[in-house]
C-alpha positions in Angstrom: -39.3 -79.6 -202.6 -39.1 -78.8 -198.7 -37.9 -81.7 -196.6 -39.0 -81.4 -193.0 -36.1 -82.2 -190.5 -36.5 -85.3 -188.8 -36.6 -83.8 -185.2 -40.1 -82.0 -186.6 -41.5 -85.7 -187.9 -40.6 -86.8 -184.9 -42.4 -84.1 -182.7 -45.6 -84.3 -184.9 -45.9 -87.4 -184.2 -45.7 -86.9 -180.7 -48.2 -84.1 -180.9 -50.6 -86.7 -182.5 -50.0 -89.7 -179.9 -49.5 -88.1 -176.5 -52.0 -86.5 -174.3 -54.9 -87.2 -176.3 -58.5 -87.6 -174.7 -61.8 -89.1 -176.4 -62.2 -85.2 -177.4 -59.0 -84.8 -178.9 -56.8 -83.5 -176.0 -56.0 -83.5 -172.5 -58.2 -81.0 -170.2 -56.8 -77.9 -168.8 -55.0 -77.5 -165.9 -57.5 -77.6 -163.0 -58.6 -74.5 -161.2 -56.1 -72.4 -163.6 -57.6 -69.3 -165.7 -54.9 -67.3 -167.9 -56.7 -63.2 -168.0 -54.0 -61.4 -169.6 -51.8 -63.9 -171.2 -49.6 -61.9 -173.7 -48.9 -58.4 -174.6 -52.2 -56.5 -174.8 -54.0 -59.3 -173.5 -54.8 -61.8 -176.5 -54.0 -62.5 -180.4 -56.2 -59.2 -181.1 -54.2 -57.3 -178.6 -57.1 -55.7 -177.8 -58.1 -56.7 -174.0 -56.6 -54.5 -171.2 -57.8 -56.7 -167.9 -61.3 -56.8 -166.6 -62.0 -53.9 -164.3 -60.0 -50.8 -163.7 -59.9 -48.9 -160.5 -61.5 -45.4 -159.6 -58.5 -44.0 -157.9 -54.6 -44.5 -158.0 -53.8 -45.3 -154.0 -50.5 -47.2 -153.9 -51.7 -50.5 -152.6 -48.4 -51.9 -152.4 -44.7 -51.8 -154.1 -42.6 -54.7 -154.8 -38.5 -53.8 -155.6 -37.5 -54.8 -159.2 -34.0 -53.6 -158.7 -31.4 -53.1 -161.4 -29.5 -54.0 -164.2 -26.8 -53.5 -166.6 -27.0 -53.6 -170.5 -25.2 -52.5 -173.5 -25.5 -49.1 -174.6 -26.5 -49.1 -178.3 -25.0 -45.8 -179.3 -21.9 -46.0 -177.6 -19.9 -49.8 -178.4 -18.3 -51.0 -175.1 -20.1 -48.9 -172.8 -23.2 -49.9 -170.8 -25.8 -48.2 -168.8 -27.7 -48.9 -165.8 -31.4 -49.4 -166.1 -34.4 -49.4 -163.1 -37.6 -51.3 -162.4 -39.6 -51.9 -165.7 -39.8 -50.1 -169.2 -41.0 -50.6 -172.6 -43.1 -52.6 -172.7 -42.7 -54.5 -169.6 -46.6 -55.8 -169.4 -47.4 -58.2 -166.6 -49.6 -61.2 -167.4 -52.5 -62.3 -165.0 -52.9 -66.1 -164.0 -55.2 -67.5 -161.9 -54.1 -70.6 -159.8 -56.6 -72.4 -157.3 -57.8 -68.9 -155.5 -54.6 -66.7 -155.9 -53.9 -64.4 -158.9 -50.5 -64.1 -159.6 -48.4 -61.7 -162.1 -45.6 -62.9 -164.2 -43.3 -59.2 -164.4 -39.9 -58.7 -166.6 -37.9 -56.5 -165.5 -35.0 -54.3 -166.2 -33.0 -56.0 -163.3 -32.5 -58.9 -165.5 -34.7 -61.0 -163.9 -38.6 -62.5 -164.6 -40.8 -62.6 -161.5 -43.8 -64.7 -160.7 -46.0 -62.4 -157.8 -49.0 -62.4 -155.6 -51.3 -59.8 -157.2 -52.9 -59.7 -153.8 -49.8 -58.8 -151.6 -46.9 -58.6 -153.9 -45.0 -61.0 -152.2 -42.3 -62.4 -154.8 -43.2 -66.2 -155.6 -40.1 -67.1 -157.8 -37.7 -64.9 -159.6 -35.7 -66.1 -162.5 -32.2 -64.6 -163.7 -31.5 -64.0 -167.4 -28.7 -62.9 -169.4 -30.0 -59.3 -169.5 -32.5 -56.9 -169.2 -36.3 -57.5 -169.9 -38.5 -55.3 -172.0 -40.7 -57.9 -173.8 -44.0 -58.9 -172.0 -44.5 -62.7 -171.1 -46.9 -64.9 -173.3 -48.2 -67.8 -171.2 -48.8 -71.1 -172.9 -51.1 -73.4 -171.4 -49.4 -77.0 -172.9 -52.6 -79.1 -173.4 -50.5 -82.2 -174.2 -50.5 -84.7 -171.7 -47.1 -83.9 -170.0 -46.1 -84.7 -166.4 -44.7 -81.5 -166.2 -44.1 -77.9 -167.7 -47.9 -78.0 -168.1 -47.7 -73.3 -168.1 -44.9 -72.1 -169.5 -44.0 -68.8 -169.7 -42.0 -67.6 -173.1 -39.9 -64.4 -172.3 -37.6 -62.5 -174.4 -34.6 -60.2 -172.9 -31.9 -58.3 -174.5 -28.7 -60.1 -175.9 -26.8 -60.5 -173.1 -24.1 -58.3 -171.4 -21.2 -60.7 -172.3 -22.2 -61.4 -175.7 -21.9 -59.4 -178.7 -23.1 -58.9 -182.3 -20.8 -61.8 -184.1 -21.1 -64.1 -180.6 -22.1 -67.8 -181.6 -24.9 -68.6 -179.1 -27.5 -65.6 -178.1 -30.1 -67.2 -175.8 -32.5 -64.0 -175.9 -35.4 -66.3 -176.2 -36.7 -68.9 -174.0 -39.3 -70.5 -171.6 -40.2 -71.1 -168.3 -42.1 -73.5 -166.3 -44.9 -70.9 -164.6 -45.1 -73.2 -161.2 -41.6 -73.6 -160.6 -39.4 -71.0 -162.2 -37.3 -73.4 -164.0 -35.6 -72.8 -167.5 -37.5 -75.4 -169.6 -35.8 -74.3 -173.3 -34.0 -71.5 -175.1 -33.7 -70.3 -178.4 -30.5 -68.8 -180.1 -31.1 -66.1 -182.3 -28.9 -66.0 -184.9 -26.5 -63.0 -186.5 -28.0 -61.2 -189.7 -27.8 -57.8 -191.2 -29.8 -56.4 -188.2 -27.8 -54.6 -185.4 -29.8 -56.3 -183.2 -30.1 -59.5 -181.5 -33.0 -59.1 -179.1 -36.0 -60.4 -178.4 -38.9 -57.7 -177.6 -41.5 -59.1 -179.0 -44.1 -61.3 -177.4 -44.7 -64.4 -179.4 -48.1 -66.1 -179.8 -48.9 -70.0 -179.6 -50.9 -70.6 -182.9 -52.5 -74.2 -181.9 -49.3 -76.1 -181.3 -47.0 -73.6 -183.4 -44.6 -71.0 -181.7 -44.3 -67.6 -183.8 -42.1 -65.4 -182.8 -40.8 -62.2 -184.7 -36.9 -61.3 -183.7 -34.6 -58.4 -183.8 -32.4 -60.0 -186.4 -35.5 -59.4 -189.0 -36.6 -62.7 -189.0 -39.8 -64.6 -188.1 -38.9 -67.7 -185.9 -41.5 -70.6 -186.4 -41.0 -73.3 -183.8 -42.3 -76.0 -182.1 -43.2 -75.0 -178.1 -43.4 -78.5 -176.9 -40.8 -79.6 -174.0 -40.5 -82.6 -175.0 -39.3 -81.6 -178.7 -36.3 -79.8 -177.4 -32.7 -80.7 -178.2 -29.2 -80.7 -176.5 -26.9 -78.3 -177.7 -24.2 -77.2 -175.4 -25.6 -78.3 -172.5 -28.7 -76.7 -172.7 -32.5 -77.7 -174.2 -32.9 -76.0 -177.2 -36.2 -75.6 -178.9 -37.0 -77.2 -182.3 -37.0 -74.6 -185.4 -39.4 -75.2 -188.1 -38.6 -72.3 -190.1 -37.1 -69.2 -190.0 -38.2 -66.4 -192.4 -36.1 -63.4 -193.4 -38.7 -60.3 -193.3 -36.7 -57.6 -195.1 -34.5 -57.2 -198.0 -31.0 -56.1 -198.6 -32.5 -52.7 -200.1 -34.3 -52.0 -196.6 -31.1 -52.9 -194.9 -29.2 -50.3 -196.9 -32.4 -47.7 -196.6 -32.7 -48.3 -192.9 -28.8 -48.3 -192.0 -29.6 -52.1 -190.5 -32.6 -51.1 -188.8 -34.8 -54.1 -189.6 -36.0 -55.6 -186.3 -39.4 -56.7 -185.5 -39.8 -55.1 -182.1 -43.8 -55.2 -182.0 -45.5 -58.4 -180.6 -47.4 -60.1 -184.1 -51.5 -59.8 -184.2 -53.4 -62.9 -185.2 -56.1 -61.8 -187.8 -57.8 -64.0 -190.2 -54.9 -66.5 -191.0 -52.7 -64.0 -191.1 -50.3 -62.6 -188.5 -49.4 -58.9 -189.1 -46.2 -57.3 -187.9 -44.5 -54.0 -187.7 -41.0 -53.2 -188.9 -38.0 -50.9 -188.4 -38.1 -50.9 -192.4 -40.9 -49.3 -192.5 -43.4 -52.2 -193.5 -46.2 -54.1 -192.2 -45.9 -57.5 -192.8 -48.9 -60.0 -193.7 -47.6 -63.3 -192.9 -49.9 -65.7 -194.2 -50.5 -69.1 -191.8 -52.0 -71.2 -194.4 -48.9 -70.5 -197.1 -46.4 -70.1 -194.5 -45.2 -66.7 -196.0 -45.2 -63.0 -196.2 -47.9 -62.3 -198.9 -48.9 -58.8 -198.0 -47.2 -55.7 -197.0 -48.1 -51.9 -196.4 -45.2 -49.8 -196.4 -45.4 -46.3 -194.3 -41.5 -45.2 -194.4 -41.9 -45.0 -191.2 -39.4 -46.9 -188.2 -42.5 -49.2 -186.2 -42.5 -50.1 -182.9 -46.0 -50.7 -182.1 -48.3 -54.0 -182.0 -51.8 -53.4 -184.4 -55.0 -54.0 -182.2 -57.8 -55.7 -184.3 -61.0 -53.3 -184.1 -64.5 -54.9 -184.3 -64.6 -53.8 -187.7 -62.0 -56.1 -188.9 -59.2 -53.6 -189.3 -55.7 -52.7 -187.7 -54.3 -49.9 -186.1 -50.8 -49.1 -186.7 -48.3 -46.5 -185.2 -45.8 -44.9 -186.7 -42.8 -43.0 -185.6 -41.0 -39.7 -187.2 -37.9 -41.8 -187.9 -36.9 -41.8 -191.6 -39.7 -39.8 -193.0 -40.5 -36.3 -194.5 -43.6 -36.3 -192.9 -45.5 -36.7 -189.7 -45.6 -39.7 -187.6 -49.2 -40.8 -186.3 -51.7 -43.9 -186.6 -52.8 -45.4 -189.1 -56.1 -47.5 -189.6 -55.7 -50.2 -192.5 -58.3 -53.0 -193.9 -56.1 -55.8 -194.4 -58.4 -57.8 -196.2 -58.2 -55.4 -199.1 -55.0 -54.8 -201.4 -52.2 -52.8 -199.8 -52.7 -49.5 -202.6 -56.3 -49.6 -201.0 -56.0 -50.6 -197.7 -56.1 -47.0 -195.6 -59.1 -46.4 -193.7 -57.4 -43.2 -192.4 -54.5 -41.3 -191.1 -53.9 -39.5 -188.3 -50.7 -37.5 -187.5 -49.5 -35.7 -184.6 -47.1 -33.0 -183.8 -43.5 -33.2 -184.7 -41.3 -32.7 -181.1 -37.6 -34.2 -179.8 -37.7 -36.2 -176.9 -34.4 -37.6 -176.4 -33.4 -39.0 -179.6 -36.8 -39.0 -180.8 -37.9 -37.1 -183.4 -41.9 -37.3 -183.0 -44.3 -39.8 -183.8 -46.6 -42.5 -181.9 -43.6 -45.0 -180.7 -45.9 -47.5 -178.4 -49.4 -48.7 -179.5 -52.7 -47.5 -180.0 -55.6 -49.1 -177.7 -59.4 -49.0 -178.3 -62.3 -49.9 -176.3 -64.2 -52.5 -178.7 -63.6 -55.3 -176.5 -65.4 -53.5 -173.8 -68.1 -51.3 -175.9 -71.5 -52.4 -176.2 -73.2 -52.5 -179.9 -74.3 -48.8 -179.5 -71.1 -47.5 -178.1 -68.9 -45.3 -179.8 -66.0 -47.2 -180.8 -62.6 -45.0 -179.8 -59.1 -45.4 -180.2 -56.2 -44.0 -177.4 -52.9 -43.3 -178.2 -49.8 -41.7 -176.8 -48.1 -39.2 -178.8 -44.4 -38.1 -178.4 -45.7 -34.4 -178.5 -47.3 -34.9 -174.8 -50.7 -35.8 -175.6 -53.3 -38.4 -175.4 -55.4 -38.6 -178.2 -58.8 -40.0 -177.9 -60.5 -40.7 -181.7 -63.3 -42.3 -183.1 -61.6 -44.8 -185.1 -65.2 -45.5 -187.4 -65.8 -42.2 -188.5 -64.0 -39.9 -190.6 -64.2 -35.8 -191.1 -64.0 -35.2 -194.6 -60.8 -33.7 -194.3 -57.5 -35.0 -196.1 -54.2 -35.5 -194.4 -50.9 -36.1 -196.4 -49.1 -39.3 -195.1 -46.0 -40.1 -193.3 -44.4 -40.4 -197.0 -45.8 -36.9 -197.9 -46.6 -38.9 -201.3 -50.3 -39.4 -200.3 -53.4 -37.7 -199.3 -55.7 -39.6 -196.7 -58.9 -39.3 -195.2 -58.2 -38.4 -191.3 -60.7 -39.6 -188.1 -63.1 -37.5 -186.0 -60.6 -35.8 -182.7 -62.8 -36.9 -179.7 -60.6 -35.4 -176.9 -56.9 -34.2 -176.5 -55.3 -33.9 -173.4 -51.6 -32.9 -172.4 -50.4 -35.7 -170.2 -46.2 -35.6 -170.4 -44.3 -37.3 -173.3 -43.8 -40.9 -173.6 -43.1 -43.8 -175.5 -45.4 -46.0 -173.4 -48.9 -47.4 -174.6 -52.1 -46.6 -172.6 -55.1 -49.2 -171.8 -58.7 -48.6 -171.6 -62.1 -50.1 -170.9 -65.3 -49.1 -171.5 -65.0 -46.5 -169.1 -61.5 -45.5 -168.2 -58.0 -45.2 -169.6 -54.7 -44.9 -167.5 -51.7 -43.1 -169.3 -48.2 -44.1 -168.4 -45.8 -41.0 -169.1 -42.6 -39.4 -167.9 -44.6 -37.3 -166.2 -46.6 -39.1 -164.1 -49.1 -41.8 -164.3 -52.7 -40.3 -165.2 -56.4 -41.9 -164.7 -59.2 -40.5 -167.0 -62.9 -41.6 -167.1 -65.1 -41.0 -170.1 -68.8 -41.6 -170.5 -71.3 -42.8 -173.1 -71.0 -39.1 -174.7 -67.2 -39.1 -174.7 -66.8 -36.5 -171.8 -63.7 -36.8 -170.6 -62.0 -36.2 -166.6 -59.2 -37.0 -164.9 -59.6 -38.8 -162.0 -55.9 -38.9 -160.2 -52.6 -39.0 -161.0 -49.4 -40.4 -159.1 -46.4 -38.5 -159.8 -43.3 -40.8 -161.4 -41.4 -42.4 -164.1 -43.9 -44.8 -166.3 -42.3 -46.3 -169.5 -43.9 -49.9 -169.3 -47.5 -50.6 -170.3 -49.9 -51.4 -166.9 -52.8 -54.1 -166.7 -56.3 -54.2 -164.9 -57.0 -56.9 -162.9 -59.9 -57.2 -160.2 -60.4 -53.2 -159.7 -56.4 -52.6 -159.4 -53.7 -51.4 -161.9 -50.3 -52.6 -162.4 -47.5 -51.3 -163.7 -43.3 -51.1 -163.2 -42.0 -47.9 -162.9 -38.4 -46.7 -164.1 -37.4 -45.7 -160.3 -37.3 -49.6 -159.8 -40.3 -50.9 -158.6 -43.7 -52.8 -159.4 -46.4 -50.8 -158.1 -50.4 -52.2 -157.3 -52.9 -49.0 -157.3 -56.4 -48.6 -156.4 -58.9 -47.4 -154.2 -57.5 -47.9 -150.4 -61.2 -47.6 -149.2 -62.0 -50.9 -151.1 -59.2 -52.7 -149.0 -60.7 -51.2 -145.7 
């Protein structure tokens, strides 16, 4: 029998005792709206903002600086990274009449920025560069402070190593003040990493955070339930679930990391792993009870489609076949879950050999009932692919392990945009595509006719977000950019 720690029991009492009104909980923070509150907008990972721009005129830019971080391929060496990269998508929050961005950076800082002017409201220093996109959690319990928390991951810290006693690569920051609220020590495991690149989810009052040590953290995010450890408030851990087997660790040379963000669908969380497994974690039984094997490294975050499926991206690493994108029905047994597979061309970019490293995105949130349901994704082969994810062609293609053949979806459009590991975003009529060869803005209509509207030169690896007819994205040149139509400002 598994007994709960005393701190969990006490915090459960706190949750039940504080902040309750006649309706159960205290009201939301007055005059506050969270529009895009986690990576790819919501727990379904299929929302990218409200309104896209028609042009990519630069309206303002804000300096994010540079930061030093350990070189993962050369022990004892360091790299200097600039601006913002994978994934580093800003969150968007309104308080009173002002919209703000919460922007992570390679400059080892988290920023709160006025979305209209680009002015920095506050900045909070971390121990290392920030790759994870922030998750915003509204603490509905009636505490006098820390009502809106930013939960943010980072790399492990330049003064830390794999065997360090403490690696605080996950922490919470107060949205209003920028004050640190709590920390979490990511423990050493067989993984080669103790970073946090995923954007966690808070479901009801429980935090679920995939960690690069290959474990899923289940914890209580409530500030009042922390415990002091070496002078710092540490979050109250409920569970720490190992997702990999020893065989997985050996096969993929300790790449057992959970790098993508979790997707919430039907009482489950779905998480991609470097082990080649897509894991389904049951929120009912608190255990992994579903797993699909692709064989390849997977860094993406699966979106939930309107027909109750998920799209999973696969890198070329570890597989004999081609990387690409799966559409899976997680309601089915893993052996019969594949709806289709779309392979992309092998290529070499840096140390990558091909496939899709970012996430696939869909227009389902925006499209009406009669519109075509489309998926868009960038491949390392330098193309943006647009497919109708509801229809297959009748042809079959080899899967990533070359052991099975699967249906393949209807290709709607293909555009050469340049190699990238970044994730595009889309609405009902716009697609914004970050690449190492610039930022591309496309329009498409009901007949899926696609045309390029604009391009801004630069090196873009992070995921953008739309807000009120503007696009916001960090660049590897050291800046955060706001793009839109200048005429709209005059």
